[in-house]
Every structure is written in structure tokens, then in C-alpha cells.
N, C-alpha and C positions, 0 to 999 in steps of 0.2 A: 336937126339933131335934137333928141330928147334925152336929157340927163336924168338918171335915177340911181337908186341904191341897190347894190347886191349885198346880201347879208347872210350870215350863218351863225348858229350858236354851237359852240364846242366847249366841252369841259366847264359848262356853266358860264361861259363868257361870250359876249357878242362881238362879232367882227364884221366890219362894213367897209365898202369901197365904192367910190363914185364911178359910174359906168355910163357909156352910151347905150341906151335901151336897145335899139335895133341891132347893134353889133354884138351886144352881150347875149341877146337871144340867139344869134347865129352861132356864137361860141358854144352855147348850151347844146346846139345841134351838131357841133363838131366841125363847122365850116366857117367860123368867124375869125377875125384878126384880133388877137389879144391886145396888140399895141394900140389899136384904134379903140377897142372896147374900154380899156382901163384909162380913167381920166385923172387919177391922182397918183402921186409918187409915194404914198404911204397907205398903210392899213389902219383903220380906226376901230376903237371900241364904240365910239359915238361920233358919227360924221358931223352932226349939227354942232356939237360942242367942241369938236376938234380934238377929242381925246384919242391920242395915238396908242396903238398896240406896240409893245416893245419887240425888238428883234429876238430876244430870248423867248418871249411868249410864242412868236411865230415859229421859231425853230422847234420848240417843245411840242406845240400842238399841230402844226402843219408839216413839220419835218424840213422846213426851209425858211430862210429869212428873206429870200428873194421876193420882191413885191409882186412881180408878174406871175410867178409860180403860185403864190398864195392866192392872188386874185382869181386865177383860173379855177382853183379848187372852190373858192367861195361862189363863183358864178355857176359852176357845174353842179356842185353838191348842195348849195344853199338856195336862196330865193332871190330872184331878180324882181324887184317891186314894179308892178305894172301901173301905168298911169291910166286914168279914166279914159282919156282920148285914145290910147293904144288899144284898150280892151274894146272900146266902141268900134274902132276901125276893123279889128279882127272879127268882131261879131257881124258887121256889115259885109265883110268879105265872105264869111261862111254862108250867109243868106244868099249872096250873089251866086255862089257856086251851086247851091241847091236850086235856085231859080233857073240857072243856065242848064243844069242837068235835066230838070223836069220839063222845061220848054222844048228840049230836044227829044225827050223820050216818052213823055206822058201825053195822053190824049183823053178826050171826053168819052162818055159811054158810046157815042156815035162814031168815034174814031177821028174826031177833029182835034187839031193841036190847040193849045192854049197860048196866049201871049204871055211874055214875061211879066207884064203888069198885072194880068189877071191872077197869075200864080202867086206873085208877091202879096196881092190883096188877100188871097185865100190863106196864105201862111199867117198873115196878121189876124184874120178873122178866126182862125182855128187856134190861135195862140200857140203855134208850133215852136217848140224849143229846139233850135238847131244846136247840136252839141259840138264841142271842139274835138272832133274825130272825123275820119274819112267818111265821105257821103255814102259810099257803098255799104258801110257798116250800120247806117241808121236810116237808109232809104225806106225800108219796110215800115218802120215806126212812123216816119214822116208821112208816108202814104196813108196809114191808118188814121192819123189825125186829120189830114187834108180831106179825106173822103167824107168826113162829117159835114163839110160845108161846100164841097165841090165834087160833082161826079167825075172821077178821074181814075185812070188805070194805066199801068205800064205792062207791056208784054213781058211775061216771065218765062224763064227756063228752069226746068227741074232736071237735075243730073244725079245719077248714082255713081259714087266713087268708091273704089277699093284701094286703100292706102296700105302699103307694106308696113309691117310692124317696125322696121328699122327707121322709118321716116315719120311715124305718127306724132312724135314730139314736136317737130317743126311744123308739120302740116295742120295739126289740130287748131292752132291759133288762126289759120287762114279760113278754115271751114266753119268754125263755131258760130260766126255771125250770120251765116246763111243756112245753118243746119236745121232740118225739120225732122230727121230721124238719124239715129246712130246705132250701130251694132258692132260689138267687139267679138272677133272670131277667136276660136280656141288657140290659134297659132299667133295671136297678138295683132293680126291685121285689123284695120278699122274700116268698116263699111258704113258710109253715110249717104244720105240723100240731102242735097242742097237745093235751094230755090233762090233765084236772084233775077234782077232785070236783065233782059237779053243784051242790053248795051254793055253790061259788065262782064259777060261770059268769057270773052277772049282774053281780057286782062287777067281774069281769075285763072284761066287755064295756064297762062304764062307763069303766074305766081306758084300755082300748085305743082306744075311740072318742074319748076326751079327748085322747090323745096324737097321734091321726091326724086330728083335727077331723072325725071321722065318715066318713073316706074309706076305711077298711079294709073289705074284702069278706070275709064269713064264710060258712062252710057247715058245718053240723053233720054229722058222719059217723057211720055205724053202727059200734059197737065190734066 
């Protein structure tokens, strides 16, 4: 268990509560246990000095004087202070996910697979910055950086999609990371060409069909 502070500033005042880091991060995502996450029975202006926030302040600013209710708002709307160790662990986990993905899907110019150790070494040599977002949305950027120090390629698929106007709002966020061309039709439909690693195509189809209720039209193109 790692204890940390969740904090927020409202109406010019600071509010803090002691929380369990892991459980608080789960609460932020909507699947944690508040009773486990919150470690104090009071809300503070300054946790270190022990300066409590009054019930009237909580009621006026958060709409409740219930500690758990207020703590939930602080955790979800404010900041959960990350420790150096937790950020390092998350960083290492992201790199591991990238290495696992590339060792399964990437090959040399001659078509030979690379070992996880070789890929990790290349990531370090190329000073690749793995971001805190899904691998599929940054794999092209990672490959561009890696290719400077390692002959590496991933089989790619290029697909033309026609998205009905009624679904473009939800679908656009899914296609924009892979989009190489876009064209808006007069009727509001969106036609795009996306390019992505072959390993991601089926998961992508599932997501885009879900967002459009199966009404998207797709055509695989030759690279």
C-alpha cells in the first residue's frame, strides 16, 4: 500500500485527503472502492499541518458535508499525487507492452523476428518516448523512431471506410490516429483511408462497427 494525497482547489481554497494510491487511481477510472481508497475521516485544507476544512465549507463548496462524498469529488475532479516509484512502474509497464507488441508483430528487413531484448535495446538507443496512451495510437511514431537504429517493419493494412453522417461524431475519434486521407461528402458522410498494423485490424473493425452499429462500409486497399 502506498499512501498519497488527493487534492483540489475550489473557490480559492485547497482541499486535501489522504488516500491509497492504487485504489484512488481505480476510483478515478470508475471501478475502485471508495471505502478502501479514503484513509482519513476528515477533509483538510493542509494535510501536513492538520488544518481541517469545516462542515460548512464542504457543504457550501461541494454540496455535501459527507466525507466520502467529498473525497470522491476530490479524487475524480482533482489531482491524485503520483509517487516517483509509481510513475516509474507505469513507465516500465508501458515499455513492456511495446516490446511485447513489437516482438510479436515486427520483423527485420529480411523477415526475421527480433528478440524482446533486442527491441528494448533499440528503444533505448533511439530514445523512444513511449507515451501514456494505447500502443495502437502511437505505434507508427514508435516505428519511425526505431527505424533510425534498427531495420524493422510491420505488415500494414490500408482500408477505405465510408462512415454515415449520423455516426461520424463517435467514429472520428477512432479513425483519426490511423487516418492518412479524409474526405467529407456533401451528405455529411465521411470517407477516410486508414493505415495500421495488420495485427490491429480485427480489433479496429470491432470498435468501428460498434461505434456505427455496423453501418460503416470498408474496403481493403493494396499498399
